DOBAMI-429203 format. One record per atom (N, C-alpha, C): residue number from 1; atom name; x, y, z. Coordinates in nm, 2 decimals, decimal comma, always signed. Example, Ala and Ser with C-alpha at 12.3 -4.5 7.8 and 13.67 -1.06 7.14 Angstrom:
<site seq="1" atom="N" X="+1,32" Y="-0,57" Z="+0,78"/>
<site seq="1" atom="CA" X="+1,23" Y="-0,45" Z="+0,78"/>
<site seq="1" atom="C" X="+1,32" Y="-0,33" Z="+0,78"/>
<site seq="2" atom="N" X="+1,28" Y="-0,22" Z="+0,71"/>
<site seq="2" atom="CA" X="+1,37" Y="-0,11" Z="+0,71"/>
<site seq="2" atom="C" X="+1,29" Y="+0,00" Z="+0,79"/>
***
This chain:
<site seq="1" atom="N" X="+0,07" Y="-1,48" Z="-3,42"/>
<site seq="1" atom="CA" X="+0,09" Y="-1,56" Z="-3,28"/>
<site seq="1" atom="C" X="+0,19" Y="-1,43" Z="-3,16"/>
<site seq="2" atom="N" X="+0,12" Y="-1,50" Z="-3,02"/>
<site seq="2" atom="CA" X="+0,18" Y="-1,37" Z="-2,98"/>
<site seq="2" atom="C" X="+0,27" Y="-1,41" Z="-2,87"/>
<site seq="3" atom="N" X="+0,34" Y="-1,30" Z="-2,79"/>
<site seq="3" atom="CA" X="+0,44" Y="-1,33" Z="-2,67"/>
<site seq="3" atom="C" X="+0,39" Y="-1,32" Z="-2,55"/>
<site seq="4" atom="N" X="+0,30" Y="-1,17" Z="-2,56"/>
<site seq="4" atom="CA" X="+0,25" Y="-1,10" Z="-2,46"/>
<site seq="4" atom="C" X="+0,15" Y="-1,24" Z="-2,30"/>
<site seq="5" atom="N" X="+0,06" Y="-1,30" Z="-2,38"/>
<site seq="5" atom="CA" X="+0,04" Y="-1,36" Z="-2,24"/>
<site seq="5" atom="C" X="+0,12" Y="-1,47" Z="-2,22"/>
<site seq="6" atom="N" X="+0,20" Y="-1,54" Z="-2,29"/>
<site seq="6" atom="CA" X="+0,30" Y="-1,66" Z="-2,24"/>
<site seq="6" atom="C" X="+0,42" Y="-1,58" Z="-2,08"/>
<site seq="7" atom="N" X="+0,43" Y="-1,46" Z="-2,17"/>
<site seq="7" atom="CA" X="+0,53" Y="-1,43" Z="-2,06"/>
<site seq="7" atom="C" X="+0,48" Y="-1,35" Z="-1,95"/>
<site seq="8" atom="N" X="+0,40" Y="-1,28" Z="-1,97"/>
<site seq="8" atom="CA" X="+0,27" Y="-1,27" Z="-1,86"/>
<site seq="8" atom="C" X="+0,22" Y="-1,36" Z="-1,76"/>
<site seq="9" atom="N" X="+0,23" Y="-1,50" Z="-1,81"/>
<site seq="9" atom="CA" X="+0,19" Y="-1,61" Z="-1,72"/>
<site seq="9" atom="C" X="+0,30" Y="-1,64" Z="-1,66"/>
<site seq="10" atom="N" X="+0,43" Y="-1,64" Z="-1,69"/>
<site seq="10" atom="CA" X="+0,55" Y="-1,67" Z="-1,64"/>
<site seq="10" atom="C" X="+0,57" Y="-1,57" Z="-1,53"/>
<site seq="11" atom="N" X="+0,54" Y="-1,45" Z="-1,53"/>
<site seq="11" atom="CA" X="+0,58" Y="-1,37" Z="-1,40"/>
<site seq="11" atom="C" X="+0,51" Y="-1,39" Z="-1,29"/>
<site seq="12" atom="N" X="+0,34" Y="-1,36" Z="-1,37"/>
<site seq="12" atom="CA" X="+0,24" Y="-1,42" Z="-1,24"/>
<site seq="12" atom="C" X="+0,25" Y="-1,55" Z="-1,15"/>
<site seq="13" atom="N" X="+0,26" Y="-1,64" Z="-1,27"/>
<site seq="13" atom="CA" X="+0,28" Y="-1,80" Z="-1,18"/>
<site seq="13" atom="C" X="+0,44" Y="-1,78" Z="-1,11"/>
<site seq="14" atom="N" X="+0,53" Y="-1,71" Z="-1,16"/>
<site seq="14" atom="CA" X="+0,65" Y="-1,72" Z="-1,04"/>
<site seq="14" atom="C" X="+0,61" Y="-1,62" Z="-0,93"/>
<site seq="15" atom="N" X="+0,55" Y="-1,54" Z="-0,90"/>
<site seq="15" atom="CA" X="+0,49" Y="-1,46" Z="-0,84"/>
<site seq="15" atom="C" X="+0,45" Y="-1,53" Z="-0,74"/>
<site seq="16" atom="N" X="+0,36" Y="-1,63" Z="-0,77"/>
<site seq="16" atom="CA" X="+0,25" Y="-1,70" Z="-0,69"/>
<site seq="16" atom="C" X="+0,36" Y="-1,81" Z="-0,63"/>
<site seq="17" atom="N" X="+0,45" Y="-1,88" Z="-0,67"/>
<site seq="17" atom="CA" X="+0,51" Y="-2,00" Z="-0,69"/>
<site seq="17" atom="C" X="+0,47" Y="-2,06" Z="-0,76"/>
<site seq="18" atom="N" X="+0,40" Y="-2,06" Z="-0,84"/>
<site seq="18" atom="CA" X="+0,38" Y="-2,18" Z="-0,93"/>
<site seq="18" atom="C" X="+0,47" Y="-2,20" Z="-1,05"/>
<site seq="19" atom="N" X="+0,58" Y="-2,30" Z="-0,96"/>
<site seq="19" atom="CA" X="+0,69" Y="-2,35" Z="-1,10"/>
<site seq="19" atom="C" X="+0,67" Y="-2,40" Z="-1,21"/>
<site seq="20" atom="N" X="+0,55" Y="-2,51" Z="-1,21"/>
<site seq="20" atom="CA" X="+0,53" Y="-2,56" Z="-1,32"/>
<site seq="20" atom="C" X="+0,47" Y="-2,52" Z="-1,44"/>
<site seq="21" atom="N" X="+0,37" Y="-2,41" Z="-1,40"/>
<site seq="21" atom="CA" X="+0,28" Y="-2,35" Z="-1,45"/>
<site seq="21" atom="C" X="+0,36" Y="-2,24" Z="-1,51"/>
<site seq="22" atom="N" X="+0,47" Y="-2,15" Z="-1,40"/>
<site seq="22" atom="CA" X="+0,58" Y="-2,08" Z="-1,47"/>
<site seq="22" atom="C" X="+0,66" Y="-2,18" Z="-1,60"/>
<site seq="23" atom="N" X="+0,74" Y="-2,28" Z="-1,57"/>
<site seq="23" atom="CA" X="+0,78" Y="-2,33" Z="-1,67"/>
<site seq="23" atom="C" X="+0,74" Y="-2,36" Z="-1,81"/>
<site seq="24" atom="N" X="+0,61" Y="-2,40" Z="-1,76"/>
<site seq="24" atom="CA" X="+0,56" Y="-2,42" Z="-1,90"/>
<site seq="24" atom="C" X="+0,51" Y="-2,31" Z="-2,00"/>
<site seq="25" atom="N" X="+0,49" Y="-2,21" Z="-1,91"/>
<site seq="25" atom="CA" X="+0,47" Y="-2,07" Z="-2,00"/>
<site seq="25" atom="C" X="+0,59" Y="-2,03" Z="-2,02"/>
<site seq="26" atom="N" X="+0,73" Y="-2,07" Z="-2,00"/>
<site seq="26" atom="CA" X="+0,84" Y="-1,98" Z="-2,05"/>
<site seq="26" atom="C" X="+0,87" Y="-2,11" Z="-2,19"/>
<site seq="27" atom="N" X="+0,87" Y="-2,24" Z="-2,17"/>
<site seq="27" atom="CA" X="+0,85" Y="-2,32" Z="-2,30"/>
<site seq="27" atom="C" X="+0,79" Y="-2,25" Z="-2,38"/>
<site seq="28" atom="N" X="+0,63" Y="-2,20" Z="-2,38"/>
<site seq="28" atom="CA" X="+0,57" Y="-2,16" Z="-2,50"/>
<site seq="28" atom="C" X="+0,64" Y="-2,05" Z="-2,51"/>
<site seq="29" atom="N" X="+0,68" Y="-1,96" Z="-2,46"/>
<site seq="29" atom="CA" X="+0,71" Y="-1,81" Z="-2,48"/>
<site seq="29" atom="C" X="+0,84" Y="-1,85" Z="-2,56"/>
<site seq="30" atom="N" X="+0,94" Y="-1,99" Z="-2,54"/>
<site seq="30" atom="CA" X="+1,04" Y="-2,00" Z="-2,65"/>
<site seq="30" atom="C" X="+1,01" Y="-2,06" Z="-2,74"/>
<site seq="31" atom="N" X="+0,89" Y="-2,13" Z="-2,75"/>
<site seq="31" atom="CA" X="+0,83" Y="-2,19" Z="-2,90"/>
<site seq="31" atom="C" X="+0,78" Y="-2,08" Z="-2,98"/>
<site seq="32" atom="N" X="+0,71" Y="-1,97" Z="-2,93"/>
<site seq="32" atom="CA" X="+0,66" Y="-1,85" Z="-2,96"/>
<site seq="32" atom="C" X="+0,76" Y="-1,80" Z="-3,03"/>
<site seq="33" atom="N" X="+0,87" Y="-1,80" Z="-2,99"/>
<site seq="33" atom="CA" X="+1,01" Y="-1,65" Z="-3,00"/>
<site seq="33" atom="C" X="+1,03" Y="-1,75" Z="-3,13"/>
<site seq="34" atom="N" X="+1,10" Y="-1,83" Z="-3,10"/>
<site seq="34" atom="CA" X="+1,18" Y="-1,94" Z="-3,21"/>
<site seq="34" atom="C" X="+1,06" Y="-1,96" Z="-3,37"/>
<site seq="35" atom="N" X="+0,93" Y="-1,98" Z="-3,38"/>
<site seq="35" atom="CA" X="+0,85" Y="-1,97" Z="-3,48"/>
<site seq="35" atom="C" X="+0,83" Y="-1,85" Z="-3,53"/>
<site seq="36" atom="N" X="+0,84" Y="-1,76" Z="-3,45"/>
<site seq="36" atom="CA" X="+0,85" Y="-1,58" Z="-3,49"/>
<site seq="36" atom="C" X="+0,97" Y="-1,60" Z="-3,62"/>
<site seq="37" atom="N" X="+1,08" Y="-1,63" Z="-3,52"/>
<site seq="37" atom="CA" X="+1,22" Y="-1,59" Z="-3,59"/>
<site seq="37" atom="C" X="+1,23" Y="-1,67" Z="-3,68"/>
<site seq="38" atom="N" X="+1,21" Y="-1,83" Z="-3,75"/>
<site seq="38" atom="CA" X="+1,23" Y="-1,90" Z="-3,84"/>
<site seq="38" atom="C" X="+1,12" Y="-1,87" Z="-3,98"/>
<site seq="39" atom="N" X="+1,00" Y="-1,81" Z="-3,89"/>
<site seq="39" atom="CA" X="+0,88" Y="-1,75" Z="-3,98"/>
<site seq="39" atom="C" X="+0,94" Y="-1,65" Z="-4,11"/>
<site seq="40" atom="N" X="+1,01" Y="-1,52" Z="-4,06"/>
<site seq="40" atom="CA" X="+1,07" Y="-1,41" Z="-4,09"/>
<site seq="40" atom="C" X="+1,19" Y="-1,45" Z="-4,12"/>
<site seq="41" atom="N" X="+1,27" Y="-1,56" Z="-4,09"/>
<site seq="41" atom="CA" X="+1,39" Y="-1,62" Z="-4,23"/>
<site seq="41" atom="C" X="+1,32" Y="-1,70" Z="-4,32"/>
<site seq="42" atom="N" X="+1,25" Y="-1,77" Z="-4,30"/>
<site seq="42" atom="CA" X="+1,19" Y="-1,81" Z="-4,44"/>
<site seq="42" atom="C" X="+1,14" Y="-1,71" Z="-4,52"/>
<site seq="43" atom="N" X="+1,06" Y="-1,62" Z="-4,50"/>
<site seq="43" atom="CA" X="+1,02" Y="-1,53" Z="-4,56"/>
<site seq="43" atom="C" X="+1,11" Y="-1,44" Z="-4,64"/>
<site seq="44" atom="N" X="+1,20" Y="-1,41" Z="-4,55"/>
<site seq="44" atom="CA" X="+1,33" Y="-1,37" Z="-4,61"/>
<site seq="44" atom="C" X="+1,40" Y="-1,46" Z="-4,74"/>
<site seq="45" atom="N" X="+1,41" Y="-1,56" Z="-4,72"/>
<site seq="45" atom="CA" X="+1,48" Y="-1,65" Z="-4,80"/>
<site seq="45" atom="C" X="+1,39" Y="-1,66" Z="-4,94"/>
<site seq="46" atom="N" X="+1,23" Y="-1,69" Z="-4,97"/>
<site seq="46" atom="CA" X="+1,15" Y="-1,63" Z="-5,01"/>
<site seq="46" atom="C" X="+1,18" Y="-1,57" Z="-5,11"/>
<site seq="47" atom="N" X="+1,20" Y="-1,39" Z="-5,03"/>
<site seq="47" atom="CA" X="+1,21" Y="-1,29" Z="-5,13"/>
<site seq="47" atom="C" X="+1,34" Y="-1,28" Z="-5,16"/>
<site seq="48" atom="N" X="+1,45" Y="-1,37" Z="-5,11"/>
<site seq="48" atom="CA" X="+1,58" Y="-1,34" Z="-5,17"/>
<site seq="48" atom="C" X="+1,59" Y="-1,42" Z="-5,30"/>
<site seq="49" atom="N" X="+1,52" Y="-1,55" Z="-5,30"/>
<site seq="49" atom="CA" X="+1,52" Y="-1,62" Z="-5,42"/>
<site seq="49" atom="C" X="+1,44" Y="-1,58" Z="-5,55"/>
<site seq="50" atom="N" X="+1,30" Y="-1,51" Z="-5,49"/>
<site seq="50" atom="CA" X="+1,22" Y="-1,43" Z="-5,56"/>
<site seq="50" atom="C" X="+1,32" Y="-1,36" Z="-5,69"/>
<site seq="51" atom="N" X="+1,38" Y="-1,28" Z="-5,60"/>
<site seq="51" atom="CA" X="+1,44" Y="-1,12" Z="-5,65"/>
<site seq="51" atom="C" X="+1,59" Y="-1,17" Z="-5,73"/>
<site seq="52" atom="N" X="+1,66" Y="-1,28" Z="-5,66"/>
<site seq="52" atom="CA" X="+1,74" Y="-1,35" Z="-5,77"/>
<site seq="52" atom="C" X="+1,71" Y="-1,39" Z="-5,90"/>
<site seq="53" atom="N" X="+1,56" Y="-1,45" Z="-5,91"/>
<site seq="53" atom="CA" X="+1,48" Y="-1,52" Z="-6,02"/>
<site seq="53" atom="C" X="+1,46" Y="-1,37" Z="-6,08"/>
<site seq="54" atom="N" X="+1,39" Y="-1,27" Z="-6,06"/>
<site seq="54" atom="CA" X="+1,38" Y="-1,19" Z="-6,15"/>
<site seq="54" atom="C" X="+1,53" Y="-1,09" Z="-6,19"/>
<site seq="55" atom="N" X="+1,61" Y="-1,09" Z="-6,12"/>
<site seq="55" atom="CA" X="+1,71" Y="-0,99" Z="-6,16"/>
<site seq="55" atom="C" X="+1,81" Y="-1,07" Z="-6,28"/>
<site seq="56" atom="N" X="+1,79" Y="-1,24" Z="-6,30"/>
<site seq="56" atom="CA" X="+1,82" Y="-1,33" Z="-6,36"/>
<site seq="56" atom="C" X="+1,73" Y="-1,33" Z="-6,47"/>
<site seq="57" atom="N" X="+1,63" Y="-1,31" Z="-6,45"/>
<site seq="57" atom="CA" X="+1,52" Y="-1,31" Z="-6,59"/>
<site seq="57" atom="C" X="+1,58" Y="-1,20" Z="-6,69"/>
<site seq="58" atom="N" X="+1,58" Y="-1,06" Z="-6,61"/>
<site seq="58" atom="CA" X="+1,58" Y="-0,96" Z="-6,68"/>
<site seq="58" atom="C" X="+1,72" Y="-0,92" Z="-6,75"/>
<site seq="59" atom="N" X="+1,84" Y="-1,02" Z="-6,69"/>
<site seq="59" atom="CA" X="+1,96" Y="-0,98" Z="-6,78"/>
<site seq="59" atom="C" X="+1,96" Y="-1,09" Z="-6,86"/>
<site seq="60" atom="N" X="+1,90" Y="-1,12" Z="-6,90"/>
<site seq="60" atom="CA" X="+1,91" Y="-1,20" Z="-7,06"/>
<site seq="60" atom="C" X="+1,88" Y="-1,12" Z="-7,15"/>
<site seq="61" atom="N" X="+1,97" Y="-1,13" Z="-7,26"/>
<site seq="61" atom="CA" X="+1,94" Y="-1,08" Z="-7,34"/>
<site seq="61" atom="C" X="+1,78" Y="-1,11" Z="-7,47"/>
<site seq="62" atom="N" X="+1,78" Y="-1,01" Z="-7,53"/>
<site seq="62" atom="CA" X="+1,60" Y="-1,02" Z="-7,63"/>
<site seq="62" atom="C" X="+1,63" Y="-1,13" Z="-7,71"/>
<site seq="63" atom="N" X="+1,54" Y="-1,24" Z="-7,71"/>
<site seq="63" atom="CA" X="+1,57" Y="-1,35" Z="-7,83"/>
<site seq="63" atom="C" X="+1,52" Y="-1,25" Z="-7,94"/>
<site seq="64" atom="N" X="+1,55" Y="-1,23" Z="-8,07"/>
<site seq="64" atom="CA" X="+1,50" Y="-1,17" Z="-8,19"/>
<site seq="64" atom="C" X="+1,63" Y="-1,13" Z="-8,29"/>
***
């Protein structure tokens, strides 16, 4: 997912006074940034759960 094309289009559309295009591109930029942040947070949550389970398993006393 990229943010540069949407940000560039906001600037170009604003320079030409095409406010509908600038608004649409700004919305796309916000959606892209939110998706990037949510994906990063989800990745960190999955990693935390993975490492927590791994640490919990390694603390169990060995059977026998």
